C-alpha positions in Angstrom: 49.4 83.7 47.9 52.8 82.0 48.2 55.9 83.5 49.3 57.4 82.7 45.9 54.7 84.7 44.2 55.4 87.7 46.4 59.1 87.4 45.7 58.4 87.2 42.1 56.9 90.7 42.1 53.1 90.1 41.8 51.6 93.6 42.4 48.6 92.3 44.4 50.3 91.8 47.7 51.0 95.6 48.1 47.3 96.1 47.7 46.7 93.7 50.5 49.1 95.4 52.8 52.4 93.6 52.1 55.6 94.5 50.4 56.5 93.3 46.9 59.4 91.0 47.7 61.4 91.0 50.9 60.5 94.1 53.2 63.6 96.3 53.6 64.7 96.9 57.2 64.2 100.2 59.0 67.9 101.2 58.5 67.7 100.2 54.8 64.5 102.4 54.4 66.2 105.2 56.1 69.3 104.9 53.9 67.2 104.8 50.7 65.3 107.7 51.8 68.4 109.8 52.5 69.9 108.9 49.1 66.6 110.0 47.5 66.3 113.3 49.5 69.9 114.4 48.6 69.2 113.4 45.0 66.3 115.9 44.8 67.9 118.8 46.7 68.9 120.8 43.8 65.4 121.9 42.5 64.9 123.6 45.9 68.5 125.0 46.4 69.4 125.7 42.7 67.5 129.0 42.4 69.5 130.4 45.3 72.9 129.2 44.1 72.4 129.9 40.4 71.1 133.3 41.2 74.3 134.0 43.1 76.4 132.8 40.1 74.5 135.2 37.9 75.0 138.1 40.3 78.8 137.1 40.4 79.0 137.5 36.6 79.5 133.7 36.0 76.1 133.3 34.2 74.0 135.6 32.2 70.2 135.9 33.0 69.6 133.7 29.9 72.1 131.1 31.0 70.7 131.0 34.5 67.4 129.8 33.1 69.1 127.4 30.7 71.1 125.9 33.6 68.1 125.3 35.8 66.1 123.8 33.0 69.0 121.6 31.8 69.4 120.1 35.2 65.7 119.4 35.7 65.4 117.7 32.3 68.7 115.7 33.1 67.2 114.6 36.4 64.2 113.3 34.6 66.2 111.4 32.1 68.3 110.0 35.0 65.2 108.9 36.9 63.8 107.3 33.8 66.8 105.9 32.0 70.1 106.0 33.9 68.8 104.5 37.1 67.3 101.4 35.4 70.7 100.7 33.7 72.1 99.7 37.0 69.1 97.1 37.4 67.3 95.8 40.3 70.3 93.8 41.8 73.0 96.5 41.8 71.3 99.0 44.1 74.4 99.8 46.3 76.6 100.2 43.3 73.8 102.7 41.9 73.7 104.7 45.1 77.4 104.9 45.7 78.4 105.6 42.1 75.7 108.2 41.6 76.5 109.9 45.0 80.3 110.0 44.0 79.7 111.4 40.7 77.2 114.0 42.0 79.5 115.2 44.6 82.3 115.6 42.1 80.2 117.6 39.7 79.1 119.9 42.7 82.7 120.7 43.4 83.5 121.0 39.7 80.8 123.8 39.4 83.1 125.9 41.6 85.7 126.1 38.7 83.5 126.8 35.7 81.4 129.6 34.2 79.1 130.2 31.3 78.3 127.5 28.9 80.6 125.0 30.5 78.8 125.6 33.9 75.5 124.8 32.2 77.0 121.5 30.9 78.3 120.6 34.3 74.9 121.2 35.9 73.2 119.2 33.1 75.5 116.2 33.6 74.9 116.5 37.4 71.2 115.8 36.9 71.8 112.3 35.6 73.3 110.9 38.8 70.8 112.9 40.9 67.9 111.3 38.7 69.4 107.8 39.4 69.2 108.5 43.1 65.7 109.5 42.8 65.0 106.3 40.9 66.4 104.3 43.9 63.8 105.7 46.3 61.0 105.3 43.6 61.8 101.7 43.4 61.2 101.3 47.1 58.1 103.4 47.1 56.3 101.4 44.3 57.0 98.2 46.1 55.7 99.4 49.4 52.1 98.4 50.8 51.0 102.1 50.5 52.8 103.8 47.7 50.8 106.9 47.9 51.8 107.2 51.7 55.5 106.8 50.7 55.2 109.3 48.0 53.4 111.8 50.3 56.1 111.3 53.1 59.0 111.7 50.5 57.5 114.8 49.0 56.8 116.3 52.5 60.3 115.7 53.8 62.0 116.9 50.7 60.2 120.0 51.0 61.2 120.6 54.6 64.8 119.5 53.9 65.1 121.9 50.9 63.8 124.8 53.0 66.2 124.0 55.8 69.3 123.8 53.4 68.2 126.9 51.6 67.8 128.8 55.0 71.0 127.5 56.3 73.1 128.3 53.2 71.4 131.6 52.8 72.0 132.6 56.4 75.5 131.2 57.1 77.3 130.3 53.8 76.6 132.7 50.8 77.5 135.9 52.6 81.1 134.8 53.6 81.8 132.2 50.9 79.4 133.2 48.0 77.5 130.6 45.8 80.6 128.4 45.7 80.3 127.7 49.4 76.7 126.5 48.7 78.1 124.0 46.1 80.6 122.8 48.8 77.6 122.2 51.2 75.8 120.3 48.5 79.0 118.1 47.8 79.2 117.3 51.7 75.7 116.3 51.8 76.0 114.2 48.8 79.0 112.5 50.4 76.8 111.6 53.3 74.5 110.0 50.8 77.5 108.0 49.5 77.9 106.5 53.0 74.1 105.9 53.3 74.3 104.1 49.9 76.5 101.3 51.5 73.3 100.5 53.8 70.7 100.3 51.1 69.1 96.9 50.2 71.2 94.7 47.9 68.4 94.2 45.5 64.7 94.8 44.8 62.3 92.2 43.8 61.6 92.2 40.1 58.4 93.7 39.0 56.0 91.4 37.1 55.9 91.2 33.4 52.5 91.0 31.7 51.1 90.7 28.2 50.8 94.5 28.0 54.6 95.0 28.9 56.5 91.9 27.9 59.7 93.8 27.5 59.6 95.4 30.9 58.2 98.8 29.8 54.9 100.5 30.8 51.7 99.3 29.2 49.9 101.5 26.8 47.7 102.8 29.6 50.8 103.3 31.8 52.3 105.7 29.1 49.0 107.6 29.1 49.2 107.9 33.0 52.8 109.2 32.6 51.5 111.8 30.2 49.1 112.9 32.9 52.0 113.2 35.4 54.0 115.3 32.9 51.1 117.7 32.1 50.4 118.1 35.9 53.8 119.3 36.8 54.1 121.3 33.6 50.9 123.2 34.4 52.1 123.7 38.0 55.5 125.1 37.1 54.4 127.0 34.0 52.5 129.4 36.3 54.4 129.2 39.5 57.7 130.3 37.8 55.8 133.6 37.1 54.3 134.1 40.5 56.6 137.1 41.4 55.9 138.9 38.0 52.1 138.3 38.5 52.2 140.0 41.8 54.3 142.8 40.5 51.9 143.2 37.6 49.1 143.6 40.1 50.9 146.4 41.7 51.9 144.7 44.8 55.0 145.7 46.8 57.9 143.3 46.5 57.2 142.0 50.0 53.9 140.4 48.8 55.7 138.0 46.4 58.2 137.0 49.2 55.2 136.4 51.6 53.5 134.4 48.9 56.4 132.1 48.4 56.7 131.6 52.2 52.9 131.0 52.6 52.9 128.6 49.7 55.9 126.6 50.9 54.2 126.2 54.4 51.1 125.1 52.7 52.9 122.7 50.6 54.2 121.0 53.7 50.7 120.9 55.0 49.3 119.5 51.8 51.9 116.7 51.6 51.4 115.9 55.2 47.7 115.6 54.8 48.0 113.4 51.8 50.3 111.2 53.8 48.0 110.9 56.7 45.0 110.1 54.5 46.8 107.7 52.2 44.5 104.6 51.6 41.3 106.5 52.8 40.6 108.7 49.9 40.0 107.8 46.2 43.0 108.9 44.2 40.6 109.9 41.4 38.4 112.3 43.5 41.5 113.7 45.3 43.3 114.5 41.9 40.2 115.8 40.4 39.2 118.2 43.2 42.9 119.4 44.0 43.4 120.2 40.2 40.0 122.1 40.0 41.1 124.1 43.1 44.5 124.8 41.6 42.9 126.2 38.5 40.6 128.3 40.5 43.6 129.7 42.5 45.4 130.4 39.3 42.4 132.4 37.8 42.2 134.3 41.0 45.9 135.2 40.7 45.6 136.1 37.0 42.8 138.5 37.9 45.5 140.7 39.5 43.6 140.8 42.8 44.4 142.7 46.0 47.6 141.6 48.0 45.5 139.7 50.6 43.5 137.8 48.0 46.7 137.0 46.1 48.3 135.6 49.2 45.2 133.4 49.8 45.3 132.0 46.3 49.1 131.3 46.5 48.5 129.4 49.9 45.6 127.3 48.4 47.7 126.7 45.3 50.7 125.4 47.3 48.3 123.1 49.5 46.7 121.4 46.6 50.0 121.1 44.7 51.6 118.8 47.2 48.3 117.3 48.3 47.6 116.1 44.8 51.2 114.9 43.9 51.3 111.6 45.9 48.0 110.5 44.2 49.9 110.5 40.9 51.4 107.1 42.1 48.2 105.2 42.6 47.0 106.7 39.3 50.0 105.1 37.5 49.6 101.8 39.5 46.0 101.4 38.5 46.8 102.3 34.9 49.7 99.8 34.8 49.5 97.2 37.6 53.1 96.0 36.8 54.0 99.3 38.4 56.6 100.1 35.8 54.7 103.3 34.8 54.9 104.3 38.5 58.6 103.6 38.5 59.1 106.2 35.7 56.8 108.7 37.3 59.5 110.9 38.8 61.2 111.0 35.4 57.9 112.2 33.8 57.5 114.6 36.7 60.8 116.2 36.3 60.5 116.5 32.5 57.2 118.2 33.1 58.8 120.6 35.6 61.3 121.6 33.0 58.9 121.8 30.1 56.3 124.0 31.9 58.5 127.0 32.2 60.0 126.5 28.8 56.5 126.5 27.1 55.5 129.5 29.2 58.5 131.5 28.0 57.1 131.4 24.6 53.8 133.0 25.4 54.7 135.7 27.8 56.0 139.1 27.2 57.6 141.8 29.5 54.4 143.8 30.0 51.9 140.9 30.6 52.7 137.4 32.0 49.1 136.4 32.3 49.4 134.2 29.2 51.4 131.7 31.3 48.3 131.3 33.4 46.1 130.5 30.3 48.8 127.9 29.3 48.7 126.5 32.8 45.0 126.2 32.7 45.0 124.5 29.4 47.6 121.9 30.6 45.4 121.4 33.8 42.4 120.6 31.6 44.5 118.1 29.7 45.4 116.5 32.9 41.9 116.3 34.1 40.8 114.7 30.7 43.5 112.1 30.9 42.8 111.3 34.5 39.0 111.0 33.8 39.8 108.8 30.8 41.9 106.4 32.8 39.3 106.3 35.7 36.3 105.7 33.5 38.0 103.0 31.3 39.7 101.1 34.2 39.3 97.4 34.5 36.5 96.8 37.1 
């Protein structure tokens, strides 16, 4: 294959172990990674800071949930629509502009309350999503996209843990949640500087008969539906993990331990997926992981003893992040132009916002287990879509 074909964005070179287009240098890759990591910080840090705002009386309990959901949905829109508006040849402009806007909105959050705060956080999700789009563009053009996705997921989990721990230990006590937003703004400012080092452009992705206008093919949209349903089923249930533990009669310390065990297992799951990238079938990896997640959910819904609940939460956390990187090769096989994979984070974030919203319609104060049945139903839909795409793939 000629260099011209590689530069033009033919997807096959990546399968053979080469980049689509000109490979970015190490410093460029690190810069893109940092921009993408800062862009995805809020989903991990948000519950702590928004909870602090609610405790300070600047948000009601209902507004707290709306603020979190609005930012997640906006991040999905930013990754799917705002980022592509910059195009493949204005990457530094995308990184610097998005970083400056996000830092300004983090600082603006300090000055607002109530509905206006919800609006500010919703707008903040748009540039954050564009920053995620930037790293997604690099990952889908890499030789092993599932390895890049696994590394990104693992490092973002570790960074979120470090930032949450640091803010909780050293910032919120003396400065309150406003201090946490100042820290986020400072980290975003560092991403602006990193944005000056990102590649100037990405090689264009190939257009095919299935996507002549640069959009995913029909099979690509179906793959994005699987990505959406996967994250929706995960978050629909996980958001109610603490009430499930309480309903089982466990002391409060059990739910705290479950979150800690699950987070550690998520890091292990993401690292395992990264290490095994290219060695495992994405289909069987997703299939087995989703089945294990469903089993873990059913165990948690049975209101078991504390020790069994902790084991189930740990298994759930491991398979959650183990499966997530394999959503990228799923989208690539469904749409070899890789345009569906480029929209994967947008679909994922929209699913993260939709899952808790759907679950809120089926639970009541006395029994939150209907959220589990909803999650299992969405998981089964995910499995059906994955099986359909695998069994009808081009051989």
